[in-house]
N, C-alpha and C positions, 0 to 999 in steps of 0.2 A: 502494499499500500504506499505511496505516495506521503511522503511526510506532510504534516497538517497540524494547522492552530485555530482551535475554539479562541475564539475571543468575545468574551461576554463580561460583562456589569451592569450593576443597576441604573435604572432609569439617572440621565442627568448625571455619568459617570465620567462620559467624555468616552465613549467606546467610537464613535466615529473620527475622531480628532488621534485617535492614535491608532484607527486601520488604514488614518491615509499615509499618516508617516510610512507606517511599513510598507505601504505600495508604492511610495517615493521610490523606497531601497532598493523595488522588487522583489517584492512580495507579488502572489494574485491574488485579489480581494473580491472574494463571495459574499454578500451583503445577504443576508435572509429579510431585514426588512424590506429593503429594495426589492425583490424577490415578488414579497407579499403586496408592496403598493402594486408592482405592476398585474400581479390578478387581479385583484381590484381595482383599480382606473377605468374609464369608460371605457366598460364591453371585454374586461379582459378577462383570460379564460375561469375565471372562479365566478364569475358575476350569474352566470344560469343558473347552476347550483345551487346559490345562496336563495337567489329570489326563488328559485323554485322549492330552498326548506324554513326558509323565514319569512317569503310574501315582498311582493312588491314595494310595499314601503319603504325597504329598506335599503332600495334601490334611488338613486337620485334622476331625475332627469334627465340628466347625461351619462345615464349606463354606470357612473363609479357608484362602489360602493357608499351607503351615507354612513360613514366611518360613526358620526356624532349616538346618531341614532344607533348602532349598532354596540358602540363602549356602553353607552347606560347601560343596554339591553344583556350583557355580558359581565357586565360587575354586577348586578343584582342578582342572575340565577346560573346558579354555576354552570347548570345541566346544558341550558344555550351555547357557553363557552367549551364547554366539551365536544359539542354540534361543529361548533364554528372551527372548532381545530381539527375536528376531522375531514372537514373538509377542505383547508387549507397545507396542514402542515406534512400530507402525504404528496401536494403538488408543489412545495415551498422544498424538500426533499428532492423531488425528482427534478425539478431545475438549478437546486446545486449542484449536486452532482454531477449534473449534464456541463456545466460550467467549470467545474475542478477538472472535470476528464478533459478540458478543451483548453484548459489554462497553461500560460507558457512563462511562470513567475517561478522564482529560487524554489517556492513552495504556496503552499497555500494556505489563506486567514479567513477563516469564516466566522464571519460577523453574527453573532447569535445573543441577542438578549435575554431570552429565556433557556439560555441552553442548559443553566442547571435545575431546571424546574422540567426542561423538557425531561430528563436521566436517559435519551437514548441518542445526544451525541457524543457519549463519554466511548463509545465503540467506533465513531465514527470516527475520532480526530487522535493522533498522537501526541496532543498538551494541551493541556487546559491555560488560558491563559486570561486571570479578570487582572480590569480596568477597577481597583478599589480608589476613593474617595471620601470623603468626610460627609457624614450623613448632612448636616445641614449646611454645604457645599451644594452636594444634589438641590436642596429643597431649593434654593435660594435660586440654582440657576433656571430648572424646572418652572419654577414659576414666573420667570424673567421670560424664560425663551421661549414657552407654550400659553403661555398671559394666565394660566390658571390660581387658582387659592392655595393655600397654605395646609388644607383639608385634601384639598380633589389630590395635589402631591402624595400625600399624606396617605391616602387610596392607595395608588396606584404601588407605589413603594410597599404597601402590606398584600400586597399580590404578585411579589417576587420574594422569593429566597432571603431573608436575614444576608447585613454582609459577614456576619462569624461562619453561617453554610458556604457561600459564596471563596469565601479565604480556605475552607475547607478541602474544596473541590479544585481548587489551582493548583498544576505547574509552577509556574509564574505567575509572579506578578506588578503590574506598573502602577506605584503609588499614583495619583493625581491631583497635586496640593493645588494645582492653579498656574504654578510657574513651570511656562511652556519648555525653558532650554533644562528641565532637570526633568518633565517628561520627554523632549526629544534621546538626552543620553541615556536615556533607558531604552529606549526603543532599539537606537543602537546598537546598548549593548546584548540586549536582545537579539537581535536581528540576524548578527554574526554567531551567536551560538546558532539560530537555527539553521541555519546554511550550513553550517558544520554538520550537524545532527540530519540534515537532509540529505548529505553523502551515502550517507551509514545505508 
C-alpha cells in the first residue's frame, strides 16, 4: 500500500492551512470535505439519492443540498445523521480512493475532519496526523470564520471526539497556536520524515 497520512483535527484547528503547506512541499492532497461539497453541489452525484431519502425540501432551487436545513435535522436526530452518512460516506470513500490511485505526489495526505469518529480510516492510512489547537482558540476562530455563536460552536464540538481522544489516536501531532512560522517548521520536519518513510 502506498504510504499515506490521514490528517485530522477539531473544527477550527487549522487543518486546511496545514494541508496546503504539505501540498506545497509535494504531497498529494485528497480533501474529503471538498469531495463531499462536490457530491452535494447543484445536481452533484449524491443529490438524487438525498432527495429520494429526505424529500425535495432538503434541496435548494439551484439543485444543491440545503446545508442549513440538513444541519439542523442531523443535529436534532442521530438516526437522520446516520442515514445521511450511509449515502455520502461510500461515495466519498470511492472518490478519495480514485484520487489517491491517480495521485503523483511523494505520498498522499487524506484530510478527514471526522477521521477518529469514523473508526474506519485507521486501516486505510499509514499514519494519523492530528492538528492540535487550544479549544479557546478553536471557538474564537470558528465564531469569526462562520459567523456562529459560542453555543453553536460548542454544539458542533460536542459532536466530535474530545481533544484527548484525538491525541490518543495520533501517530504525529502538529501544534497550531496561531504562529505561522512555528507551524511551517513542524510541517517541514514531518514532510522530511514522511518522504523517508514513503521510500520503504
